[in-house]
C-alpha positions as CSV (number, residue, x, y, z in Angstrom):
1,M,-1.3,19.0,-3.4
2,K,1.2,17.0,-5.5
3,K,3.7,16.8,-2.6
4,I,1.1,15.0,-0.5
5,L,0.7,12.1,-3.0
6,P,4.1,10.4,-2.3
7,L,3.3,10.6,1.4
8,A,-0.1,9.0,0.9
9,L,1.4,6.3,-1.2
10,S,4.0,5.7,1.5
11,A,1.2,5.3,4.0
12,A,-0.3,2.6,1.7
13,L,2.9,0.7,1.6
14,L,3.3,0.9,5.4
15,S,-0.3,-0.2,6.1
16,A,0.1,-3.1,3.6
17,C,3.2,-4.3,5.4
18,A,1.1,-4.8,8.6
19,P,3.6,-4.2,11.4
20,G,1.2,-6.0,13.7
21,G,1.6,-9.2,11.7
22,F,-2.1,-9.9,11.2
23,I,-1.9,-9.9,7.4
24,D,0.0,-13.0,6.3
25,S,-0.1,-13.5,2.6
26,D,0.9,-11.4,-0.5
27,V,-2.7,-11.3,-1.6
28,E,-3.9,-9.9,1.7
29,R,-1.2,-7.2,1.7
30,G,-2.0,-6.4,-1.9
31,L,-5.7,-5.9,-1.1
32,V,-4.9,-3.7,1.8
33,G,-2.4,-1.7,-0.1
34,A,-4.9,-1.2,-3.0
35,A,-7.6,-0.1,-0.7
36,V,-5.4,2.4,1.2
37,G,-3.7,3.6,-2.1
38,Y,-7.2,4.3,-3.6
39,G,-8.3,6.1,-0.5
40,A,-5.1,8.1,-0.2
41,A,-5.2,9.1,-3.9
42,K,-8.8,10.2,-3.6
43,A,-8.0,12.2,-0.5
44,V,-5.6,14.3,-2.4
45,N,-7.8,14.6,-5.5
46,G,-5.6,12.1,-7.4
47,N,-6.4,9.3,-9.7
48,G,-7.9,6.6,-7.5
49,D,-7.2,3.8,-10.0
50,R,-3.6,4.7,-10.2
51,G,-3.4,4.9,-6.4
52,A,-5.0,1.4,-6.1
53,I,-2.5,-0.1,-8.6
54,I,0.5,1.4,-6.9
55,G,-0.7,0.5,-3.4
56,G,-1.6,-3.0,-4.5
57,L,1.8,-3.6,-6.1
58,A,3.6,-2.1,-3.0
59,G,1.6,-4.4,-0.8
60,V,2.4,-7.5,-2.8
61,F,6.1,-6.8,-3.2
62,C,6.9,-5.1,0.1
63,D,8.3,-8.3,1.7
64,D,10.3,-9.2,-1.4
65,L,12.0,-5.8,-1.3
66,G,12.7,-6.1,2.4
67,G,10.1,-3.5,3.4
68,C,8.3,-5.8,5.7
69,S,8.7,-9.1,7.3
70,P,8.3,-12.1,5.0
71,S,5.1,-14.0,5.1
72,R,5.0,-17.2,7.1
């Protein structure tokens, strides 16, 4: 079960990056990342709050770290 959590958090990061380009701002990416991180953590019986925090931070900082395209 613990091996699935990094994969779930990676999914939160990728969904927060929005490859389709329909999420433009850091706030939007943070909200999407938090929601997906929470859901992913709960899906693997993890701590939902921790997943939301990590997913939200990943969403906010993904463009700064070069993980996604910068906001316009």
